[in-house]
RODO-2510 file (C-alpha; in nm, 4 decimals, decimal comma):
residues 282
     n   res          X          Y          Z
     1     m   -14,6671     3,5908   -15,4743
     2     l   -14,9211     3,5916   -15,1917
     3     s   -15,2442     3,4017   -15,2408
     4     k   -15,5663     3,6022   -15,2492
     5     s   -15,6593     3,4913   -14,8949
     6     l   -15,3210     3,5995   -14,7571
     7     k   -15,3435     3,9326   -14,9395
     8     d   -15,6819     3,9827   -14,7758
     9     r   -15,5313     3,9082   -14,4355
    10     f   -15,2494     4,1583   -14,4683
    11     n   -15,4789     4,4262   -14,6081
    12     t   -15,7651     4,4148   -14,3611
    13     s   -15,9157     4,7618   -14,3421
    14     r   -16,0326     4,9349   -14,0270
    15     e   -16,3881     4,9047   -14,1522
    16     e   -16,3464     4,5315   -14,2019
    17     l   -16,1939     4,4893   -13,8549
    18     a   -16,4851     4,6838   -13,7080
    19     r   -16,7282     4,4517   -13,8852
    20     l   -16,5412     4,1463   -13,7607
    21     g   -16,5457     4,2912   -13,4100
    22     s   -16,9204     4,3378   -13,4257
    23     e   -16,9622     3,9783   -13,5419
    24     f   -16,7300     3,8604   -13,2642
    25     n   -16,9459     4,0288   -13,0003
    26     s   -17,2698     3,8843   -13,1360
    27     e   -17,1541     3,5375   -13,2501
    28     a   -16,8429     3,4384   -13,0531
    29     f   -16,8933     3,5864   -12,7069
    30     p   -17,2220     3,3986   -12,6472
    31     l   -17,0211     3,0727   -12,6665
    32     l   -16,7925     3,1663   -12,3775
    33     e   -16,9861     3,0353   -12,0778
    34     k   -17,0891     2,7106   -12,2426
    35     l   -16,7367     2,6435   -12,3715
    36     y   -16,5865     2,7109   -12,0292
    37     n   -16,8339     2,4824   -11,8512
    38     t   -16,7813     2,2119   -12,1122
    39     s   -16,4044     2,2461   -12,0763
    40     y   -16,4279     2,2200   -11,6990
    41     w   -16,6302     1,8978   -11,7040
    42     i   -16,3927     1,7505   -11,9620
    43     l   -16,0705     1,8560   -11,7873
    44     l   -16,2043     1,8657   -11,4287
    45     n   -15,9549     2,1410   -11,3623
    46     k   -16,0450     2,5106   -11,3374
    47     g   -15,6951     2,6383   -11,4074
    48     a   -15,6507     2,4286   -11,7223
    49     s   -16,0013     2,5201   -11,8378
    50     k   -15,9362     2,8939   -11,8004
    51     k   -15,6095     2,8631   -11,9900
    52     i   -15,7661     2,6742   -12,2792
    53     i   -16,0542     2,9190   -12,3114
    54     r   -15,8189     3,2180   -12,3082
    55     q   -15,5957     3,0564   -12,5697
    56     t   -15,8969     2,9711   -12,7846
    57     f   -16,0461     3,3196   -12,7879
    58     f   -15,7116     3,4988   -12,8086
    59     e   -15,6124     3,2953   -13,1156
    60     a   -15,9509     3,3533   -13,2759
    61     i   -15,9227     3,7275   -13,2163
    62     e   -15,5631     3,7524   -13,3388
    63     n   -15,6413     3,5616   -13,6589
    64     c   -15,9947     3,6925   -13,6988
    65     d   -15,9522     3,7892   -14,0625
    66     i   -15,9068     3,4227   -14,1562
    67     t   -16,2744     3,3747   -14,0762
    68     k   -16,3558     3,5796   -14,3862
    69     n   -16,2306     3,2917   -14,5957
    70     y   -16,2678     2,9751   -14,3916
    71     a   -16,5490     2,9713   -14,1349
    72     d   -16,8128     3,1567   -13,9388
    73     w   -16,7234     3,2670   -13,5875
    74     q   -16,8922     2,9776   -13,4096
    75     s   -16,7225     2,7119   -13,6217
    76     w   -16,3900     2,8957   -13,5991
    77     i   -16,4029     2,9153   -13,2184
    78     q   -16,5132     2,5532   -13,1798
    79     r   -16,2354     2,4233   -13,4064
    80     i   -15,9669     2,6053   -13,2127
    81     w   -16,1201     2,4979   -12,8803
    82     m   -16,1344     2,1310   -12,9794
    83     r   -15,7744     2,1375   -13,0970
    84     e   -15,6689     2,2811   -12,7603
    85     i   -15,8619     2,0120   -12,5725
    86     l   -15,7136     1,7294   -12,7789
    87     d   -15,3645     1,8792   -12,7541
    88     f   -15,4021     1,8858   -12,3760
    89     y   -15,4713     1,5126   -12,3690
    90     s   -15,2072     1,4255   -12,6274
    91     k   -14,9514     1,5091   -12,3591
    92     k   -15,1133     1,2681   -12,1144
    93     e   -15,1981     0,9012   -12,1076
    94     n   -15,4345     0,8409   -12,3944
    95     d   -15,6726     0,5468   -12,4209
    96     t   -15,7515     0,5766   -12,7912
    97     q   -15,5829     0,2404   -12,8541
    98     t   -15,7745     0,0521   -12,5850
    99     i   -16,0546    -0,1794   -12,6958
   100     f   -16,3428    -0,0975   -12,4619
   101     d   -16,5770    -0,3812   -12,5619
   102     f   -16,5488    -0,5270   -12,2113
   103     i   -16,7833    -0,2421   -12,1088
   104     d   -17,0483    -0,3689   -12,3526
   105     h   -17,0299    -0,7174   -12,1984
   106     a   -17,0467    -0,6055   -11,8351
   107     e   -17,3530    -0,7739   -11,6876
   108     v   -17,6304    -0,5523   -11,5569
   109     n   -17,9624    -0,6382   -11,3977
   110     l   -18,2738    -0,4305   -11,4653
   111     n   -18,3925    -0,4403   -11,1053
   112     d   -18,0468    -0,3416   -10,9785
   113     v   -18,0436    -0,0439   -11,2144
   114     k   -18,3906     0,0645   -11,1020
   115     v   -18,2942     0,0352   -10,7356
   116     l   -17,9744     0,2370   -10,7805
   117     f   -18,1376     0,5219   -10,9721
   118     s   -18,4249     0,5482   -10,7242
   119     s   -18,2219     0,5103   -10,4067
   120     d   -18,1142     0,7762   -10,1584
   121     k   -17,7623     0,6433   -10,2107
   122     f   -17,7773     0,7417   -10,5751
   123     k   -17,9281     1,0805   -10,4995
   124     s   -17,6547     1,1549   -10,2480
   125     r   -17,3918     1,0643   -10,5058
   126     s   -17,5372     1,2971   -10,7668
   127     t   -17,3658     1,5994   -10,6148
   128     e   -17,1096     1,7790   -10,8289
   129     r   -16,8214     1,6683   -10,6065
   130     e   -16,9187     1,3026   -10,6322
   131     l   -16,9808     1,3312   -11,0051
   132     t   -16,6329     1,4787   -11,0486
   133     t   -16,4802     1,1841   -10,8615
   134     y   -16,6385     0,9325   -11,0947
   135     l   -16,5731     1,1335   -11,4094
   136     e   -16,2028     1,1409   -11,3223
   137     k   -16,2021     0,7629   -11,3639
   138     l   -16,3434     0,7804   -11,7158
   139     p   -16,0850     0,7643   -11,9965
   140     a   -16,0689     1,0993   -12,1745
   141     v   -16,1534     0,9413   -12,5082
   142     l   -16,4953     0,8477   -12,3652
   143     r   -16,5467     1,1471   -12,1387
   144     i   -16,4863     1,4142   -12,4060
   145     p   -16,7760     1,3312   -12,6429
   146     m   -17,0154     1,2572   -12,3557
   147     i   -16,9493     1,5975   -12,1954
   148     m   -16,9766     1,7714   -12,5323
   149     k   -17,3210     1,6168   -12,5595
   150     e   -17,4389     1,6742   -12,2030
   151     i   -17,2950     2,0180   -12,1263
   152     h   -17,2607     2,1782   -12,4696
   153     a   -17,5689     2,0004   -12,6131
   154     l   -17,3941     1,9363   -12,9460
   155     n   -17,5395     1,6687   -13,1712
   156     y   -17,3425     1,3594   -13,2706
   157     e   -17,2671     1,4924   -13,6184
   158     k   -17,1079     1,8099   -13,4817
   159     i   -16,9107     1,6220   -13,2152
   160     a   -16,7837     1,3822   -13,4818
   161     e   -16,6828     1,6732   -13,7038
   162     l   -16,4862     1,8450   -13,4256
   163     i   -16,3110     1,5299   -13,3026
   164     d   -16,2670     1,4094   -13,6633
   165     v   -16,4142     1,0597   -13,6312
   166     p   -16,7277     0,9004   -13,7842
   167     d   -17,0691     0,9607   -13,6247
   168     g   -17,0934     0,5933   -13,5292
   169     v   -16,7731     0,6163   -13,3274
   170     i   -16,9218     0,9052   -13,1300
   171     a   -17,2366     0,7013   -13,0596
   172     t   -17,0206     0,4140   -12,9367
   173     r   -16,8084     0,6341   -12,7124
   174     i   -17,1068     0,8117   -12,5568
   175     y   -17,2843     0,4810   -12,4915
   176     r   -16,9732     0,3363   -12,3284
   177     a   -16,9016     0,6498   -12,1250
   178     r   -17,2470     0,6374   -11,9654
   179     k   -17,2352     0,2614   -11,9145
   180     l   -16,8938     0,2842   -11,7494
   181     l   -17,0062     0,5719   -11,5277
   182     y   -17,2962     0,3558   -11,4122
   183     l   -17,0597     0,0660   -11,3409
   184     f   -16,8445     0,2971   -11,1274
   185     l   -17,1548     0,4076   -10,9367
   186     r   -17,2195     0,0439   -10,8471
   187     d   -16,8919     0,0434   -10,6507
   188     n   -16,8043    -0,3118   -10,7492
   189     f   -16,6471    -0,2702   -11,0926
   190     d   -16,2704    -0,3092   -11,1186
   191     f   -16,2013    -0,1139   -11,4370
   192     d   -15,8274    -0,1823   -11,4595
   193     e   -15,8723    -0,5547   -11,4052
   194     r   -16,1563    -0,5837   -11,6547
   195     k   -15,9566    -0,3841   -11,9097
   196     r   -15,6612    -0,6177   -11,8576
   197     i   -15,8731    -0,9301   -11,9043
   198     g   -16,0730    -0,7915   -12,1948
   199     v   -16,3261    -1,0012   -12,3866
   200     g   -16,2526    -1,3532   -12,5047
   201     e   -16,1870    -1,4252   -12,8695
   202     g   -16,4908    -1,5080   -13,0742
   203     s   -16,7179    -1,2966   -12,8552
   204     v   -17,0095    -1,1402   -13,0419
   205     k   -16,9650    -0,7714   -13,1151
   206     m   -17,2698    -0,6126   -12,9495
   207     i   -17,1857    -0,2456   -12,9719
   208     f   -17,3669    -0,1865   -13,3031
   209     d   -17,6923    -0,2780   -13,1284
   210     l   -17,6190    -0,1321   -12,7872
   211     r   -17,5115     0,2118   -12,9041
   212     r   -17,8602     0,2569   -13,0454
   213     c   -17,9729     0,2963   -12,6830
   214     a   -17,7666     0,6148   -12,6617
   215     l   -17,8958     0,7317   -12,9988
   216     l   -18,2545     0,6868   -12,8778
   217     v   -18,1996     0,8655   -12,5453
   218     d   -18,0214     1,1550   -12,7187
   219     e   -18,2938     1,1823   -12,9848
   220     e   -18,0436     1,1270   -13,2650
   221     f   -18,2744     0,8955   -13,4629
   222     n   -18,5006     1,0078   -13,7426
   223     k   -18,8639     0,8950   -13,7155
   224     e   -18,8156     0,5797   -13,9207
   225     q   -18,5031     0,4734   -13,7306
   226     e   -18,6748     0,5372   -13,3979
   227     k   -18,9770     0,3313   -13,5029
   228     d   -18,7588     0,0408   -13,6190
   229     f   -18,5556     0,0417   -13,2979
   230     i   -18,8593     0,0573   -13,0697
   231     e   -19,0077    -0,2340   -13,2624
   232     s   -18,6877    -0,4386   -13,2297
   233     m   -18,6584    -0,3764   -12,8548
   234     k   -19,0026    -0,5097   -12,7649
   235     d   -18,9810    -0,7786   -12,4988
   236     n   -18,6028    -0,7361   -12,4908
   237     g   -18,4944    -0,6858   -12,1306
   238     r   -18,1378    -0,6069   -12,2321
   239     y   -18,2434    -0,3006   -12,4284
   240     e   -18,4724    -0,1829   -12,1485
   241     t   -18,1867    -0,2065   -11,8992
   242     e   -17,9354    -0,0305   -12,1217
   243     i   -18,1774     0,2507   -12,2065
   244     l   -18,2477     0,3041   -11,8368
   245     i   -17,8730     0,3309   -11,7733
   246     q   -17,8292     0,5817   -12,0557
   247     s   -18,1202     0,8003   -11,9445
   248     g   -18,0346     0,7716   -11,5748
   249     i   -17,6749     0,8833   -11,6229
   250     k   -17,7896     1,1633   -11,8532
   251     k   -17,9987     1,3062   -11,5679
   252     l   -17,6854     1,3435   -11,3555
   253     f   -17,5800     1,6380   -11,5702
   254     l   -17,9008     1,8360   -11,5358
   255     n   -17,8867     2,1600   -11,3406
   256     l   -17,5117     2,1686   -11,2787
   257     s   -17,4248     2,5092   -11,1386
   258     p   -17,2643     2,7468   -11,3929
   259     a   -16,9148     2,8809   -11,3230
   260     t   -17,0236     3,2447   -11,3204
   261     s   -16,7247     3,3942   -11,1380
   262     e   -16,4644     3,2155   -11,3525
   263     v   -16,6421     3,3151   -11,6741
   264     k   -16,6520     3,6819   -11,5701
   265     q   -16,2753     3,6850   -11,5094
   266     i   -16,2069     3,5287   -11,8473
   267     r   -16,4552     3,7568   -12,0232
   268     d   -16,2834     4,0706   -11,8917
   269     k   -15,9464     3,9598   -12,0335
   270     i   -16,0958     3,8607   -12,3666
   271     e   -16,2808     4,1918   -12,3952
   272     r   -15,9578     4,3853   -12,3503
   273     k   -15,7904     4,1737   -12,6181
   274     a   -16,0864     4,2165   -12,8531
   275     n   -16,1083     4,5939   -12,8047
   276     k   -15,7408     4,6322   -12,8918
   277     r   -15,7592     4,4054   -13,1974
   278     f   -16,0784     4,5468   -13,3426
   279     g   -15,9940     4,9103   -13,2781
   280     n   -16,2598     4,9684   -13,0152
   281     k   -16,1137     5,2231   -12,7714
   282     d   -16,4149     5,2232   -12,5384
***
């Protein structure tokens, strides 16, 4: 015997499909441009990004009646999209088993950070082409949550929910992604060698303190947490340096040009699929 939810799926009326189609147009379609741009800066590949977005929306449209029982359109689309992104990287080299604490211990100097972020050299490297070059060096496990934050503007809780890890893990990965991107910008950081060497045994685990710099920059603290952290960082040069790195890298992602032409092509195909599924002949 079919469960109630499956009965509902196989007996979706025209009126119900029309309602779902209306919801799709108002709730799902507005996500298209942001999801495509986020996909591009995660994958750094227009072809793969287009394919993933098409697959995401096509699957959501085809199985639209499931949303009646399981999720709203936005959550439904985002779940499918995240699964497609993670599936893409499951077929490639994956760094989820690497211990990245060597990034936390990489020495940085406050004056050096200030000079880099204020220099013409830095400004010339903040072009999209240069940013792409450095992002390609970032392990996907670090790049994915950082881009979800910077391009999609999702909060840590939502990113954690979609990737299916604790909030603290997301804070750690975003902190390390920005720190590593800064180290690449310095031009003197040998990532593969430092990863091979790692951190010596008995080294103090700093990440629980350092990731709070990312939480502060991303405004993920409540008022009490923010007050406590600001109090603890007084006269602490390490925190000042790390916060400057986090905020400086964050600025790199401001005002990236939207992929208008690619989005229009994808939208046209999705609209045809949606019109057919929802019974809209126009």
